[in-house]
Backbone as a printed PyTorch tensor [residue, N CA C, xyz], in Angstrom:
tensor([[[ -31.3590,  -71.1110,   72.2850],
         [ -30.8650,  -72.6740,   72.9730],
         [ -30.2640,  -73.7730,   71.8020]],

        [[ -29.0880,  -74.2910,   72.0130],
         [ -28.5330,  -74.8070,   70.7240],
         [ -29.3270,  -76.3850,   71.1390]],

        [[ -29.5400,  -77.2380,   70.1310],
         [ -30.2170,  -78.2870,   70.6480],
         [ -28.8980,  -79.3740,   70.5470]],

        [[ -29.6890,  -80.5490,   71.7580],
         [ -28.5150,  -81.3940,   72.3350],
         [ -28.5420,  -82.4750,   71.8090]],

        [[ -27.2960,  -83.3090,   70.8630],
         [ -27.4060,  -84.5870,   70.3320],
         [ -26.5260,  -84.9580,   71.3010]],

        [[ -26.9310,  -86.1630,   72.2920],
         [ -25.5980,  -87.1360,   72.9490],
         [ -24.8120,  -88.1190,   72.1160]],

        [[ -24.0900,  -88.2770,   72.3540],
         [ -22.8480,  -89.2940,   71.5980],
         [ -23.4850,  -90.7320,   72.3140]],

        [[ -23.1280,  -91.9940,   71.5640],
         [ -22.7450,  -93.3370,   72.3400],
         [ -21.8170,  -93.6980,   73.0560]],

        [[ -22.3080,  -94.1760,   73.9890],
         [ -21.0020,  -94.9160,   74.9900],
         [ -19.9550,  -94.8890,   74.4890]],

        [[ -19.6680,  -95.6290,   73.2390],
         [ -18.6980,  -95.8350,   72.7800],
         [ -17.9730,  -94.6360,   71.9990]],

        [[ -18.4820,  -93.8900,   71.6190],
         [ -17.7870,  -92.4690,   70.9050],
         [ -17.3130,  -91.6670,   72.0550]],

        [[ -18.1820,  -91.4680,   72.9430],
         [ -17.8420,  -90.9350,   74.4480],
         [ -16.4570,  -91.3990,   74.8630]],

        [[ -16.3820,  -92.6790,   74.7660],
         [ -15.0460,  -93.3240,   75.0780],
         [ -14.0090,  -92.8240,   74.0750]],

        [[ -14.3840,  -92.7130,   73.2340],
         [ -12.9140,  -92.7390,   72.0590],
         [ -12.7730,  -91.2970,   72.1260]],

        [[ -13.5020,  -90.4360,   72.4970],
         [ -13.7310,  -88.9700,   72.6470],
         [ -12.3490,  -88.8720,   73.7990]],

        [[ -12.7560,  -89.6280,   74.8860],
         [ -12.1240,  -89.5970,   76.2180],
         [ -10.6880,  -89.7290,   76.3650]],

        [[ -10.6490,  -90.5870,   75.3200],
         [  -9.4180,  -91.2880,   74.8100],
         [  -8.3790,  -90.2550,   73.8280]],

        [[  -9.0630,  -89.4080,   73.2800],
         [  -8.5080,  -88.6890,   72.2760],
         [  -8.6970,  -87.3610,   72.5900]],

        [[  -8.6020,  -87.1000,   74.2260],
         [  -8.1260,  -85.8530,   74.5360],
         [  -9.3020,  -84.5280,   74.8230]],

        [[ -10.8150,  -85.4830,   74.5160],
         [ -11.9880,  -84.8620,   74.8100],
         [ -12.2760,  -84.8870,   73.6730]],

        [[ -11.9940,  -85.0070,   72.4140],
         [ -12.2840,  -84.3880,   70.8660],
         [ -12.1820,  -85.5760,   69.8600]],

        [[ -13.5790,  -86.0890,   69.0570],
         [ -12.9590,  -86.5490,   67.6930],
         [ -13.6760,  -86.0280,   66.7830]],

        [[ -12.8730,  -85.8620,   65.6400],
         [ -13.6290,  -84.7790,   64.3490],
         [ -13.6850,  -86.1660,   63.4110]],

        [[ -14.4870,  -85.3380,   62.7300],
         [ -15.1380,  -86.1080,   61.5920],
         [ -15.0420,  -85.7680,   60.1710]],

        [[ -14.3070,  -86.7050,   59.3570],
         [ -14.0180,  -85.3650,   57.6920],
         [ -14.7850,  -86.6830,   56.9610]],

        [[ -15.6130,  -86.6960,   56.2000],
         [ -16.4500,  -87.7860,   55.6360],
         [ -15.2870,  -88.8700,   54.7580]],

        [[ -14.9060,  -89.6290,   54.6010],
         [ -14.4320,  -90.2590,   53.7550],
         [ -15.1470,  -90.3870,   52.3490]],

        [[ -16.0370,  -90.8400,   52.2580],
         [ -16.4980,  -90.6630,   50.6320],
         [ -16.9520,  -89.5280,   50.4430]],

        [[ -17.1410,  -88.7710,   48.7750],
         [ -17.6790,  -87.9490,   48.4570],
         [ -19.0020,  -87.8130,   48.1060]],

        [[ -20.1800,  -87.1860,   48.7670],
         [ -21.1750,  -87.1270,   47.9950],
         [ -21.5050,  -86.2480,   47.1690]],

        [[ -22.0940,  -86.9170,   46.4220],
         [ -22.1320,  -86.2620,   44.9720],
         [ -23.4810,  -86.3260,   44.0130]],

        [[ -23.7440,  -85.7300,   43.0530],
         [ -25.2910,  -85.8280,   42.4010],
         [ -25.1210,  -87.6540,   41.9370]],

        [[ -26.6280,  -88.1760,   41.2860],
         [ -26.5730,  -89.5110,   41.0740],
         [ -25.5400,  -89.9410,   39.6050]],

        [[ -25.5500,  -88.8500,   38.6750],
         [ -24.3410,  -89.1910,   37.5590],
         [ -23.4070,  -88.5580,   37.6770]],

        [[ -22.8930,  -88.3480,   38.6840],
         [ -21.3400,  -87.6850,   38.6370],
         [ -20.3850,  -88.9480,   38.3290]],

        [[ -19.4370,  -88.2880,   37.6820],
         [ -18.1080,  -89.6480,   37.3930],
         [ -17.7000,  -90.1130,   38.6580]],

        [[ -17.8770,  -89.5390,   39.8800],
         [ -17.3920,  -90.3930,   41.1190],
         [ -18.0530,  -91.5410,   41.4010]],

        [[ -19.0210,  -91.6660,   41.0090],
         [ -20.0410,  -92.6230,   41.6250],
         [ -19.4390,  -94.0210,   41.0870]],

        [[ -18.6860,  -94.1880,   40.4680],
         [ -17.9830,  -95.2940,   40.1510],
         [ -16.7400,  -95.8350,   40.7870]],

        [[ -16.2730,  -94.5410,   41.0500],
         [ -15.1870,  -94.4690,   42.1770],
         [ -15.5480,  -95.3660,   43.4790]],

        [[ -16.4920,  -94.5440,   44.0080],
         [ -17.4810,  -94.7460,   45.2610],
         [ -17.7990,  -96.1610,   45.4480]],

        [[ -18.3080,  -96.7550,   44.0440],
         [ -18.6880,  -98.3060,   44.1130],
         [ -17.6300,  -99.0390,   44.1980]],

        [[ -16.7640,  -98.7370,   43.6860],
         [ -15.3710,  -99.8420,   43.6540],
         [ -15.0490,  -99.9230,   44.9630]],

        [[ -14.7690,  -98.6030,   45.8450],
         [ -13.6790,  -98.8170,   47.1890],
         [ -15.2100,  -99.6690,   48.1490]],

        [[ -16.0970,  -99.4960,   47.6740],
         [ -17.1520, -100.0310,   48.7450],
         [ -17.3450, -101.6770,   48.4270]],

        [[ -17.0160, -101.8780,   47.0340],
         [ -16.6940, -103.5480,   47.0480],
         [ -15.4240, -103.8350,   47.6530]],

        [[ -14.1090, -103.2200,   47.4740],
         [ -13.0040, -103.3730,   48.0250],
         [ -13.1870, -103.8330,   49.5060]],

        [[ -13.8750, -102.2900,   50.3160],
         [ -14.1440, -102.3410,   51.6850],
         [ -14.7770, -103.4730,   52.0580]],

        [[ -15.6320, -103.9080,   51.0620],
         [ -16.3880, -105.2690,   51.6680],
         [ -15.5900, -106.2740,   51.5220]],

        [[ -14.6870, -106.2630,   50.7470],
         [ -13.7130, -107.6960,   51.2390],
         [ -12.3260, -107.6320,   52.4230]],

        [[ -12.5290, -106.6820,   52.9600],
         [ -11.5020, -106.6000,   54.1850],
         [ -12.1940, -107.1500,   55.0920]],

        [[ -11.2790, -107.3050,   56.3310],
         [ -11.5980, -107.5210,   57.3940],
         [ -11.8640, -106.2240,   58.5540]],

        [[ -12.0560, -106.2530,   59.7940],
         [ -12.5470, -104.8190,   60.3560],
         [ -11.1580, -104.0830,   60.3960]],

        [[ -10.0980, -104.5450,   60.6130],
         [  -8.7970, -104.2230,   60.7980],
         [  -8.2760, -103.8000,   59.5670]],

        [[  -8.3500, -104.3730,   58.3360],
         [  -7.8360, -104.0730,   57.3800],
         [  -8.8810, -102.9390,   56.6540]],

        [[  -9.9530, -103.0380,   57.0050],
         [ -10.5570, -101.7900,   56.1970],
         [ -10.2130, -100.6530,   57.1500]],

        [[ -10.1070, -100.3110,   58.4040],
         [  -9.5480,  -99.3500,   59.0670],
         [  -8.1030,  -98.8450,   58.6770]],

        [[  -7.3970,  -99.7840,   58.2900],
         [  -5.7490,  -99.8110,   57.7340],
         [  -6.0480,  -98.9500,   56.2190]],

        [[  -6.9360,  -99.4330,   55.2770],
         [  -7.0630,  -99.0320,   54.1040],
         [  -7.4200,  -97.7090,   54.1660]],

        [[  -8.9180,  -97.1560,   54.9070],
         [  -9.4500,  -95.8850,   54.9650],
         [  -8.3000,  -94.9480,   55.4360]],

        [[  -7.4350,  -95.2090,   56.5350],
         [  -6.1690,  -94.4240,   57.0750],
         [  -5.1500,  -94.3990,   56.3580]],

        [[  -4.9320,  -95.0410,   55.1420],
         [  -3.6940,  -95.1220,   54.1240],
         [  -4.4030,  -93.9150,   53.2960]],

        [[  -5.8210,  -93.9830,   52.9480],
         [  -6.4300,  -93.2250,   51.9530],
         [  -6.7860,  -91.9210,   52.3430]],

        [[  -7.1290,  -91.7120,   53.6940],
         [  -7.5580,  -90.7030,   54.2090],
         [  -8.9670,  -90.0920,   53.9760]],

        [[  -8.8020,  -89.9380,   52.2810],
         [ -10.6080,  -89.5070,   51.8700],
         [ -10.7430,  -89.5370,   50.2450]],

        [[ -11.7590,  -89.9340,   49.6760],
         [ -11.7140,  -89.8670,   48.3130],
         [ -12.0860,  -88.8320,   47.7950]],

        [[ -11.4070,  -88.3820,   46.4700],
         [ -11.3260,  -87.0230,   46.0880],
         [ -12.0990,  -87.4540,   44.7090]],

        [[ -13.3760,  -86.6300,   44.3800],
         [ -14.0770,  -87.1360,   43.1820],
         [ -13.1940,  -86.5890,   42.1190]],

        [[ -13.2700,  -87.3920,   41.1100],
         [ -12.0720,  -86.9220,   40.0170],
         [ -12.6240,  -85.9330,   38.8080]],

        [[ -13.9360,  -85.5700,   38.8490],
         [ -14.5260,  -84.5770,   38.1650],
         [ -13.6080,  -83.0870,   37.9850]],

        [[ -13.4820,  -82.9350,   37.0650],
         [ -12.5120,  -81.2560,   36.8320],
         [ -13.1030,  -80.4420,   37.7590]],

        [[ -12.2590,  -79.7880,   38.0260],
         [ -12.5250,  -78.5580,   39.0670],
         [ -12.2330,  -77.3100,   38.4720]],

        [[ -11.9480,  -77.2760,   36.9920],
         [ -11.7090,  -76.2550,   36.0220],
         [ -12.9240,  -75.1090,   36.4630]],

        [[ -12.5390,  -73.8640,   36.5220],
         [ -13.5480,  -72.9280,   36.8610],
         [ -14.2320,  -72.8500,   38.1020]],

        [[ -13.8690,  -73.6140,   38.8680],
         [ -14.5980,  -73.9170,   40.0360],
         [ -13.6280,  -73.5580,   41.3770]],

        [[ -14.7180,  -73.2630,   42.8840],
         [ -13.4350,  -72.7600,   43.7920],
         [ -13.9460,  -74.0290,   44.5190]],

        [[ -13.3660,  -73.8200,   46.2330],
         [ -13.8460,  -74.7150,   46.6890],
         [ -14.2460,  -74.1080,   48.1770]],

        [[ -15.1030,  -74.4920,   48.5190],
         [ -16.2950,  -73.7580,   49.6120],
         [ -16.7440,  -74.2080,   50.8100]],

        [[ -16.4370,  -73.5390,   51.6660],
         [ -16.4400,  -74.1690,   53.1990],
         [ -18.0320,  -73.9540,   53.5240]],

        [[ -18.9370,  -74.7190,   53.9070],
         [ -20.1470,  -74.1590,   54.5210],
         [ -20.1340,  -74.3310,   55.7240]],

        [[ -20.9670,  -73.0540,   56.3470],
         [ -21.3250,  -73.1270,   57.7950],
         [ -22.6650,  -72.6770,   58.0950]],

        [[ -22.9890,  -72.8610,   59.2500],
         [ -24.1790,  -72.7870,   59.8230],
         [ -24.5200,  -71.2260,   60.2720]],

        [[ -25.2920,  -70.4130,   59.6010],
         [ -25.3630,  -69.1150,   59.9890],
         [ -26.3090,  -69.0460,   61.4780]],

        [[ -26.7620,  -69.8160,   62.2070],
         [ -27.0710,  -69.8280,   63.3030],
         [ -26.4420,  -70.1960,   64.6130]],

        [[ -25.3470,  -71.2410,   64.0940],
         [ -24.1570,  -71.6340,   65.3650],
         [ -23.0500,  -71.1760,   64.8640]],

        [[ -23.0440,  -71.0660,   63.8160],
         [ -21.5560,  -70.9180,   63.0610],
         [ -20.5140,  -72.3720,   63.2940]],

        [[ -21.3580,  -73.6730,   63.2730],
         [ -20.4100,  -74.4290,   62.9630],
         [ -20.3310,  -75.0060,   61.3470]],

        [[ -19.2250,  -75.6490,   61.0120],
         [ -18.9680,  -75.5890,   59.5450],
         [ -19.6660,  -77.3500,   59.5360]],

        [[ -20.7410,  -77.4030,   58.2150],
         [ -21.1590,  -78.4660,   57.9230],
         [ -20.3400,  -79.3940,   57.1530]],

        [[ -19.6260,  -78.5330,   55.8650],
         [ -18.5090,  -79.3320,   55.4420],
         [ -17.7490,  -78.6870,   53.9380]],

        [[ -17.1440,  -79.0210,   53.1070],
         [ -16.3860,  -78.5670,   52.3020],
         [ -17.2330,  -79.1070,   50.8040]],

        [[ -17.1290,  -78.1930,   49.7990],
         [ -17.5350,  -78.4040,   48.7370],
         [ -16.8050,  -77.6140,   47.4460]],

        [[ -16.8190,  -78.3390,   46.2550],
         [ -16.3880,  -77.5100,   44.7770],
         [ -17.8790,  -76.9000,   44.2010]],

        [[ -17.8270,  -75.8060,   43.8530],
         [ -18.6810,  -74.8940,   42.7150],
         [ -18.0480,  -73.9800,   42.2060]],

        [[ -19.0650,  -73.3770,   41.4310],
         [ -18.7090,  -72.1830,   40.2580],
         [ -18.8540,  -71.0870,   40.9190]],

        [[ -19.7840,  -70.8290,   41.8370],
         [ -20.0550,  -69.4550,   43.0160],
         [ -20.6390,  -70.1630,   44.2270]],

        [[ -20.8030,  -68.6370,   45.0850],
         [ -21.2350,  -69.4930,   46.4490],
         [ -23.2890,  -69.8990,   46.1260]],

        [[ -23.7360,  -69.8660,   45.0560],
         [ -25.0300,  -70.6080,   44.8440],
         [ -24.8210,  -71.8870,   45.0530]],

        [[ -23.8260,  -72.6270,   44.7790],
         [ -23.3740,  -74.0110,   44.7720],
         [ -24.4750,  -74.5200,   43.8830]],

        [[ -24.7880,  -74.0700,   43.0240],
         [ -25.9540,  -74.8180,   42.1420],
         [ -25.5090,  -75.8850,   41.2280]],

        [[ -23.5890,  -76.0760,   40.8530],
         [ -23.2460,  -76.6730,   40.1870],
         [ -22.3910,  -77.4490,   41.6290]],

        [[ -22.4940,  -77.6120,   42.1910],
         [ -21.7770,  -78.3650,   43.3170],
         [ -21.3210,  -79.4890,   43.1840]],

        [[ -20.1530,  -80.0370,   43.7760],
         [ -19.7720,  -81.2330,   43.7840],
         [ -18.8030,  -81.7660,   44.6540]],

        [[ -18.2500,  -82.8940,   44.8880],
         [ -17.4490,  -83.0990,   45.4810],
         [ -17.0830,  -83.0340,   47.1750]],

        [[ -18.6960,  -83.0210,   47.7050],
         [ -18.9210,  -82.5160,   49.0240],
         [ -18.5960,  -83.6850,   50.0810]],

        [[ -17.8910,  -82.9590,   51.0340],
         [ -17.4450,  -83.6300,   52.2540],
         [ -18.0810,  -83.2150,   53.4650]],

        [[ -18.7550,  -83.9840,   54.2660],
         [ -19.3790,  -83.3220,   55.3790],
         [ -18.4370,  -83.0800,   56.5120]],

        [[ -18.5230,  -82.2820,   57.8350],
         [ -17.9220,  -82.5680,   58.8740],
         [ -18.6360,  -82.8070,   60.4320]],

        [[ -18.1510,  -83.1830,   61.1800],
         [ -18.6770,  -82.6590,   62.6660],
         [ -17.8160,  -83.3660,   63.5680]],

        [[ -18.3670,  -83.1930,   64.8780],
         [ -17.1040,  -83.4100,   65.6320],
         [ -18.0910,  -83.9670,   67.0280]],

        [[ -17.3280,  -84.6950,   67.8560],
         [ -17.7060,  -84.9820,   69.2160],
         [ -16.6430,  -83.9030,   70.3450]],

        [[ -17.4480,  -83.5080,   71.2010],
         [ -16.6070,  -82.8100,   71.9980],
         [ -17.0700,  -83.0580,   73.3740]],

        [[ -16.0780,  -82.6070,   74.4540],
         [ -16.5380,  -82.7120,   75.8960],
         [ -16.8280,  -81.5040,   76.4840]],

        [[ -18.0920,  -81.3360,   77.2050],
         [ -18.7750,  -80.1080,   77.5180],
         [ -18.8930,  -80.2570,   79.3270]],

        [[ -18.8230,  -79.1380,   79.6630],
         [ -18.6450,  -79.0190,   81.0460],
         [ -20.4240,  -78.6760,   81.4760]],

        [[ -20.7590,  -79.4410,   82.2680],
         [ -21.9190,  -78.9920,   83.0920],
         [ -21.9200,  -78.4650,   84.0220]],

        [[ -22.7570,  -77.1510,   84.2570],
         [ -22.7260,  -76.1560,   85.1820],
         [ -23.6260,  -75.9200,   86.2480]],

        [[ -23.7450,  -75.8140,   87.7360],
         [ -25.0980,  -75.7800,   88.3320],
         [ -24.6780,  -74.5690,   88.9730]],

        [[ -25.1150,  -73.6800,   89.4060],
         [ -24.9330,  -72.4730,   90.3810],
         [ -23.5090,  -72.1560,   90.0430]],

        [[ -23.0480,  -71.9710,   88.4460],
         [ -21.8440,  -71.3260,   88.2480],
         [ -20.5360,  -72.2680,   88.4730]],

        [[ -21.0920,  -73.5020,   88.6420],
         [ -19.8020,  -74.3980,   89.4000],
         [ -19.8870,  -76.0040,   88.1900]],

        [[ -18.6450,  -76.0120,   87.7740],
         [ -18.8960,  -77.3230,   87.0640],
         [ -18.7580,  -78.6610,   87.9570]],

        [[ -20.1260,  -79.3940,   87.7530],
         [ -20.1600,  -80.5190,   88.5230],
         [ -20.4170,  -82.1700,   87.9800]],

        [[ -20.2620,  -81.9010,   86.4670],
         [ -19.9340,  -82.9460,   85.4940],
         [ -19.5870,  -82.4580,   84.2320]],

        [[ -19.2860,  -83.3760,   83.2240],
         [ -19.0460,  -83.3950,   81.8580],
         [ -19.8370,  -83.9820,   81.1220]],

        [[ -20.6050,  -84.0590,   79.8850],
         [ -21.2620,  -84.5710,   78.8100],
         [ -20.6660,  -84.4900,   77.2410]],

        [[ -20.5600,  -85.4950,   76.6850],
         [ -20.1620,  -85.4430,   75.3230],
         [ -20.8720,  -85.2610,   74.4760]],

        [[ -21.2060,  -84.1350,   73.2450],
         [ -22.3690,  -83.8150,   72.6110],
         [ -21.8070,  -84.0070,   71.0570]],

        [[ -22.2670,  -84.0950,   69.9870],
         [ -22.1430,  -83.9640,   68.4890],
         [ -22.2930,  -81.9960,   68.5460]],

        [[ -21.5050,  -81.8650,   67.7480],
         [ -21.4970,  -80.4550,   67.0440],
         [ -21.6260,  -80.7240,   65.2110]],

        [[ -21.7690,  -79.5730,   64.3660],
         [ -21.6470,  -79.3340,   63.1240],
         [ -22.8820,  -80.2520,   62.4650]],

        [[ -22.7100,  -81.2800,   61.3930],
         [ -23.6830,  -81.7630,   60.5510],
         [ -24.0410,  -82.7950,   61.0330]],

        [[ -25.7230,  -82.6990,   60.9060],
         [ -26.3010,  -84.0300,   61.6360],
         [ -26.9130,  -84.3370,   60.4010]],

        [[ -26.9820,  -83.9070,   59.0910],
         [ -27.5640,  -84.3340,   57.9510],
         [ -27.2130,  -83.6530,   56.5780]],

        [[ -26.2510,  -84.1180,   55.7520],
         [ -26.9700,  -83.7880,   54.7010],
         [ -28.0580,  -84.0220,   53.3890]],

        [[ -28.8060,  -83.5180,   52.6210],
         [ -29.6180,  -84.0810,   51.8030],
         [ -29.5790,  -83.2250,   50.6600]],

        [[ -29.6760,  -84.1040,   49.3380],
         [ -29.5540,  -83.2230,   48.0710],
         [ -31.1710,  -84.1100,   47.6940]],

        [[ -31.7430,  -82.6360,   47.2030],
         [ -33.1890,  -82.3150,   46.6810],
         [ -33.6720,  -83.4200,   45.8950]],

        [[ -34.7790,  -83.8170,   45.8510],
         [ -34.9220,  -84.9830,   44.6980],
         [ -35.5840,  -84.1340,   43.7270]],

        [[ -36.2870,  -82.9740,   44.0320],
         [ -36.9970,  -82.3670,   43.0280],
         [ -35.8540,  -81.4260,   42.2570]],

        [[ -34.7820,  -80.7840,   43.0950],
         [ -33.7500,  -79.7700,   41.8880],
         [ -32.3620,  -80.3010,   42.3860]],

        [[ -32.1420,  -81.0800,   42.9070],
         [ -30.4770,  -81.6420,   43.4150],
         [ -29.8150,  -80.6550,   43.8410]],

        [[ -30.7730,  -79.7840,   44.4590],
         [ -29.8710,  -78.9310,   45.2900],
         [ -29.6560,  -79.1590,   46.6760]],

        [[ -28.0840,  -78.7120,   47.3370],
         [ -27.7070,  -79.1510,   48.3380],
         [ -28.2390,  -78.8060,   49.5700]],

        [[ -28.9280,  -79.4360,   50.6240],
         [ -29.6470,  -79.1230,   51.6080],
         [ -29.0100,  -79.4670,   53.1170]],

        [[ -29.1320,  -79.2610,   53.8420],
         [ -28.7690,  -79.3740,   55.5650],
         [ -29.2690,  -79.5480,   56.5080]],

        [[ -29.1970,  -80.0990,   57.3450],
         [ -29.7440,  -80.1420,   58.7500],
         [ -28.3330,  -80.4280,   59.7670]],

        [[ -28.6120,  -79.1480,   60.6700],
         [ -27.2050,  -79.0330,   61.4820],
         [ -27.8380,  -79.3670,   62.8950]],

        [[ -26.8920,  -80.0100,   63.7430],
         [ -26.8770,  -80.2380,   64.8510],
         [ -27.9240,  -79.5470,   65.8160]],

        [[ -27.6930,  -78.0100,   65.7060],
         [ -28.1380,  -77.0080,   66.3380],
         [ -29.8960,  -76.6820,   66.1050]],

        [[ -30.3510,  -77.8220,   65.0780],
         [ -31.7710,  -77.4970,   64.7660],
         [ -31.8490,  -76.7960,   63.3500]],

        [[ -30.8290,  -75.9730,   62.9080],
         [ -30.9270,  -75.1340,   61.3920],
         [ -31.4550,  -76.5240,   60.5230]],

        [[ -32.8640,  -76.2970,   59.3800],
         [ -32.8740,  -77.2240,   58.7990],
         [ -33.2450,  -77.0770,   57.2920]],

        [[ -32.4800,  -77.1810,   56.2260],
         [ -33.2900,  -76.4810,   54.9950],
         [ -33.6590,  -78.2680,   54.1410]],

        [[ -33.4370,  -79.1750,   54.6470],
         [ -33.8510,  -80.3380,   53.5980],
         [ -35.4760,  -80.1390,   52.9860]],

        [[ -35.3170,  -80.7470,   51.8760],
         [ -36.4660,  -80.5480,   51.3560],
         [ -37.2980,  -81.6090,   51.1850]],

        [[ -38.8400,  -81.5330,   52.0960],
         [ -40.0450,  -82.7950,   51.9510],
         [ -40.8580,  -82.5560,   50.9280]],

        [[ -40.6280,  -82.2010,   49.7800],
         [ -41.6020,  -82.1550,   48.8940],
         [ -42.0300,  -83.3160,   48.2810]],

        [[ -40.6850,  -84.2430,   48.3310],
         [ -41.1110,  -85.4670,   47.4520],
         [ -41.1800,  -86.7300,   49.0510]],

        [[ -41.6020,  -86.2390,   50.1160],
         [ -41.5020,  -87.4700,   51.1610],
         [ -42.6030,  -88.0530,   51.0320]],

        [[ -42.1410,  -89.8140,   51.0300],
         [ -42.8050,  -90.5820,   51.1630],
         [ -42.9280,  -91.7270,   52.5000]],

        [[ -42.9110,  -90.9190,   53.7140],
         [ -42.7510,  -91.3100,   55.4090],
         [ -43.8810,  -90.6250,   56.0340]],

        [[ -43.8070,  -89.3440,   56.0340],
         [ -44.5630,  -88.5370,   56.6470],
         [ -45.9910,  -88.5040,   56.3620]],

        [[ -46.8240,  -88.2790,   57.0280],
         [ -48.1320,  -87.7820,   56.5410],
         [ -48.1400,  -86.1480,   55.5410]],

        [[ -48.8030,  -86.3400,   54.9070],
         [ -48.8120,  -85.2700,   54.1760],
         [ -48.9280,  -83.7150,   54.6110]],

        [[ -49.8110,  -83.4430,   55.7310],
         [ -49.7380,  -82.0740,   56.1820],
         [ -48.9620,  -81.7520,   56.9220]],

        [[ -48.1080,  -83.0010,   58.0600],
         [ -46.7760,  -83.0000,   58.4420],
         [ -45.3170,  -82.6430,   57.6430]],

        [[ -45.4630,  -82.8770,   56.4710],
         [ -44.3890,  -83.0530,   55.7540],
         [ -44.6040,  -81.4870,   55.0620]],

        [[ -45.8440,  -81.4580,   54.6600],
         [ -45.9600,  -79.7460,   54.3540],
         [ -45.7630,  -78.4950,   55.3180]],

        [[ -46.0050,  -79.0420,   56.3030],
         [ -45.8560,  -78.1660,   57.2440],
         [ -44.2460,  -77.8350,   57.3640]],

        [[ -43.2060,  -78.6810,   57.5180],
         [ -41.8630,  -78.5900,   57.8050],
         [ -41.3650,  -77.8310,   56.6180]],

        [[ -41.5850,  -78.2200,   55.3520],
         [ -41.2160,  -78.0710,   53.8100],
         [ -41.4490,  -76.2590,   54.0920]],

        [[ -42.6420,  -75.8660,   54.5780],
         [ -43.1200,  -74.5120,   54.5710],
         [ -41.8360,  -73.4660,   55.6140]],

        [[ -41.3770,  -74.4150,   56.2500],
         [ -40.3030,  -73.7820,   57.5860],
         [ -38.7800,  -73.8220,   56.5700]],

        [[ -38.4380,  -75.2700,   56.0210],
         [ -37.5370,  -75.3610,   55.7230],
         [ -36.9260,  -74.6520,   54.4610]],

        [[ -37.9750,  -74.1640,   53.4660],
         [ -37.8310,  -73.6890,   52.1850],
         [ -37.1610,  -72.2140,   52.4570]],

        [[ -37.6990,  -71.6790,   53.5600],
         [ -37.1410,  -70.2520,   53.7740],
         [ -35.5420,  -70.1430,   53.9800]],

        [[ -34.6170,  -70.0460,   53.2170],
         [ -33.5470,  -69.6830,   53.5660],
         [ -32.5070,  -70.9780,   53.0590]],

        [[ -33.1870,  -71.6280,   52.1580],
         [ -32.7150,  -72.8400,   51.7220],
         [ -31.7570,  -72.8270,   50.7730]],

        [[ -31.9520,  -71.5220,   49.9200],
         [ -30.6530,  -71.0140,   48.7320],
         [ -29.8470,  -70.5270,   49.3500]],

        [[ -28.8090,  -71.0810,   48.6370],
         [ -27.2570,  -70.2020,   49.0340],
         [ -26.8740,  -68.9450,   48.4200]],

        [[ -26.1880,  -68.1190,   48.8150],
         [ -25.8930,  -66.5720,   48.6520],
         [ -26.9800,  -65.8000,   48.3180]],

        [[ -28.0820,  -66.0980,   49.3910],
         [ -28.9530,  -64.9970,   49.7820],
         [ -28.7490,  -64.1110,   50.9380]],

        [[ -29.5370,  -63.1370,   51.5170],
         [ -29.3420,  -62.6490,   52.6290],
         [ -30.1580,  -63.1920,   53.6120]],

        [[ -31.1520,  -64.3250,   53.4410],
         [ -31.5650,  -64.7620,   54.2940],
         [ -31.4190,  -66.1270,   54.3710]],

        [[ -29.7470,  -66.6330,   53.4460],
         [ -29.1790,  -67.8140,   53.6060],
         [ -29.2440,  -68.4350,   55.1250]],

        [[ -29.8390,  -69.8330,   55.4800],
         [ -29.7880,  -70.3890,   56.7540],
         [ -28.2880,  -71.3210,   56.5010]],

        [[ -27.7150,  -71.4900,   55.4290],
         [ -26.0200,  -71.7550,   55.5090],
         [ -25.3200,  -71.1350,   54.4250]],

        [[ -24.0250,  -70.5440,   55.0490],
         [ -23.2960,  -69.5330,   54.1660],
         [ -22.2780,  -70.7220,   53.3070]],

        [[ -21.7690,  -70.2340,   52.2640],
         [ -20.6850,  -70.5240,   51.3480],
         [ -19.8650,  -69.7420,   51.3420]],

        [[ -18.5480,  -69.9410,   51.8450],
         [ -17.1970,  -69.6010,   51.5810],
         [ -16.3360,  -69.7110,   51.1180]],

        [[ -15.4650,  -68.8670,   50.2030],
         [ -14.5600,  -69.4620,   49.2500],
         [ -13.0650,  -70.1530,   50.3740]],

        [[ -12.4660,  -71.1080,   50.2550],
         [ -11.5220,  -71.2710,   50.9510],
         [ -10.1730,  -72.1580,   50.0070]],

        [[  -8.9400,  -72.0330,   50.3280],
         [  -8.0310,  -72.3190,   49.7300],
         [  -8.2220,  -73.9820,   49.4080]],

        [[  -7.8750,  -74.6030,   47.8270],
         [  -8.0850,  -76.1260,   47.5180],
         [  -7.6940,  -76.9350,   48.3630]],

        [[  -6.2880,  -76.8480,   49.1900],
         [  -5.7620,  -77.6140,   49.6000],
         [  -6.1430,  -77.7020,   51.0880]],

        [[  -7.4290,  -76.4710,   51.4470],
         [  -7.7540,  -76.3710,   53.2440],
         [  -7.7300,  -78.2840,   53.7710]],

        [[  -7.5730,  -78.6200,   55.0750],
         [  -7.7200,  -79.7620,   55.4690],
         [  -8.3350,  -79.5540,   56.6710]],

        [[  -9.4510,  -79.6030,   57.0580],
         [ -10.1560,  -78.9880,   58.2230],
         [  -9.4090,  -79.3890,   59.8350]],

        [[  -9.3580,  -81.0170,   59.6210],
         [  -8.8720,  -81.0480,   60.7340],
         [  -8.6480,  -82.8150,   60.3730]],

        [[  -7.7430,  -83.3990,   61.1660],
         [  -7.2510,  -84.6890,   61.0390],
         [  -8.7220,  -85.8350,   60.9080]],

        [[  -9.2220,  -86.6350,   59.8480],
         [  -9.7880,  -87.3320,   59.8720],
         [ -10.1550,  -88.2730,   61.0910]],

        [[ -11.2710,  -88.5340,   61.2670],
         [ -11.5960,  -89.3000,   62.5030],
         [ -12.8940,  -90.4580,   62.1830]],

        [[ -13.1200,  -90.6540,   61.2930],
         [ -14.3910,  -91.3690,   60.8080],
         [ -14.2200,  -91.3780,   59.2500]],

        [[ -15.4330,  -91.6190,   58.8270],
         [ -15.6520,  -92.2480,   57.4200],
         [ -17.5160,  -92.1370,   57.1440]]])
């Protein structure tokens, strides 16, 4: 059974006014700490901090999303999907399906209107999140890890500083299984897509 993650009232209203669905494609790229896009991200954050609410929305709408300036020569663009529920987690560039040298990651998620049925009849509707619940860069290996809204999880807890040690260790034992990409037991799959694929109209940042 899929885990349910309900939306806020504000997001539910936004979805209801948008035909029952709001789709998110991250405005900023997610990258390793030493990637050359970090300077670009910093400049954009400074720019947005100087703008008003409407000005910020307009600037983001014009730009749509930030592309990492790192050279993509020898790389392919990959779509990352959850092997448990099939939802798309995001898109990135890498040399092969192991995503060892990944860069320019953009996560995806969406809010949708879902029917509530009782005894086979629709009695109401609810708005739920689908897709990426959390992206995570391992502090140990810089490996790309994920948490899907359905509950599938590969986040690295080896450097955990908040949970009790035994709790973190127990989670890590579970999460490390299927963490690597390109394996038979991978929890998340990387598939090659065209370099100009746009999954949907961006609805957030």
